[in-house]
C-alpha positions in Angstrom: 4.9 19.0 6.2 3.8 15.4 6.3 3.9 13.7 2.8 3.2 10.2 1.4 4.0 10.2 -2.2 3.2 7.0 -4.2 4.7 6.1 -7.6 5.1 3.1 -10.0 1.6 2.9 -11.2 0.7 2.5 -15.0 -0.9 0.3 -17.5 0.1 -3.3 -17.4 -1.2 -6.4 -19.3 -3.1 -9.2 -17.4 -0.3 -11.5 -15.9 2.2 -8.8 -15.7 4.0 -7.0 -12.8 4.4 -3.6 -11.3 6.2 -2.3 -8.2 4.5 0.6 -6.4 6.6 2.8 -4.0 5.6 5.2 -1.4 8.0 7.7 0.0 7.3 9.3 3.4 8.5 12.6 4.8 7.7 15.0 7.6 7.2 12.3 10.3 9.2 9.5 11.9 8.5 6.7 9.4 9.9 3.9 11.8 7.1 4.8 14.4 4.4 3.9 12.0 2.8 0.7 10.7 1.9 1.0 7.1 -0.8 -0.2 4.7 -1.8 -0.2 1.0 -5.5 0.6 0.4 -7.0 0.7 -3.2 -10.1 2.0 -4.7 -11.5 0.7 -8.0 -13.7 2.9 -10.4 -17.1 3.4 -8.8 -16.4 1.4 -5.7 -15.3 2.0 -2.1 -12.0 1.6 -0.6 -10.4 -1.8 -0.2 -7.6 -2.6 2.3 -4.9 -4.6 0.5 -1.9 -5.2 2.8 -0.2 -4.1 5.9 3.1 -4.2 7.7 4.5 -3.3 11.1 6.8 -0.5 11.7 9.9 -2.7 11.4 8.5 -4.6 8.6 8.9 -8.0 10.2 5.1 -8.9 10.1 2.9 -8.6 7.1 -0.6 -9.4 6.2 -2.7 -9.5 3.0 -6.2 -9.4 1.8 -7.4 -12.7 0.4 -7.8 -11.2 -3.0 -4.1 -10.5 -3.3 -2.5 -13.2 -1.1 0.2 -15.0 -3.0 0.5 -12.4 -5.7 1.4 -9.1 -3.9 4.3 -8.6 -1.4 4.5 -5.6 0.8 7.9 -4.5 2.2 9.7 -1.4 3.5 13.1 0.3 3.6 13.3 2.4 6.8 16.6 3.6 5.8 15.0 5.1 2.7 11.6 6.1 4.4 10.0 4.0 1.7 7.2 1.4 1.5 6.8 -0.9 -1.4 4.1 -3.1 -3.0 5.4 -5.7 -5.6 2.4 -6.9 -7.5 2.6 -9.9 -9.8 0.3 -11.9 -11.9 -2.0 -8.8 -12.1 -5.6 -9.2 -13.0 -8.2 -6.8 -14.4 -9.9 -6.7 -11.0 -6.7 -5.1 -9.5 -7.4 -2.0 -11.6 -7.8 0.9 -9.0 -6.0 3.8 -7.5 -3.6 2.5 -4.9 -3.0 4.6 -1.7 -0.3 4.1 1.0 -1.4 4.9 4.5 0.2 5.3 8.0 -0.8 4.5 11.6 1.1 4.9 14.6 2.5 1.5 15.6 1.2 1.1 19.0 1.5 -2.4 20.2 4.4 -4.3 18.6 2.2 -6.7 16.5 -0.3 -4.2 15.3 -1.0 -4.0 11.5 -3.8 -1.6 10.3 -6.4 -3.5 8.3 -9.1 -1.0 7.8 -9.9 0.7 4.4 -11.4 4.1 5.6 -9.0 7.1 5.2 -10.1 8.6 8.5 -8.8 5.6 10.5 -5.2 6.4 9.4 -2.8 9.2 10.6 -1.5 9.9 7.1 -2.7 9.1 3.6 -1.1 9.6 0.2 -2.4 11.0 -3.0 -2.6 7.6 -4.9 -1.1 6.2 -7.9 -3.3 4.6 -10.8 -2.8 0.9 -11.8 -4.6 -0.1 -14.8 -4.6 -3.9 -15.9 -5.9 -4.3 -19.4 -4.9 -6.0 -22.7 
């Protein structure tokens, strides 16, 4: 059974930090590029960040560049998102998503769930004073 289980969300003040985790099971994690996608209240999905299957390449949306860092530990089948200097506009449900690697340089940068092979249940991040 394929699972992507996110954790680490919560309530944080503006300027604070959180680290999200996504544990994968039921598929070969090292064959998949991974993304983080978020959905703010009342809005559509927004792609946040992505990395290749080996973790050597990363990319970020302009809205989070310089504040968020994506990484993965393939020995632990886990994807991470370190979020620093959080802003109120970062409030959203954060999802991790997997897409088969394909070309070595491929990083998925779409926001629609149907464009991914696997999709997690999400973790809520609320940034508020």
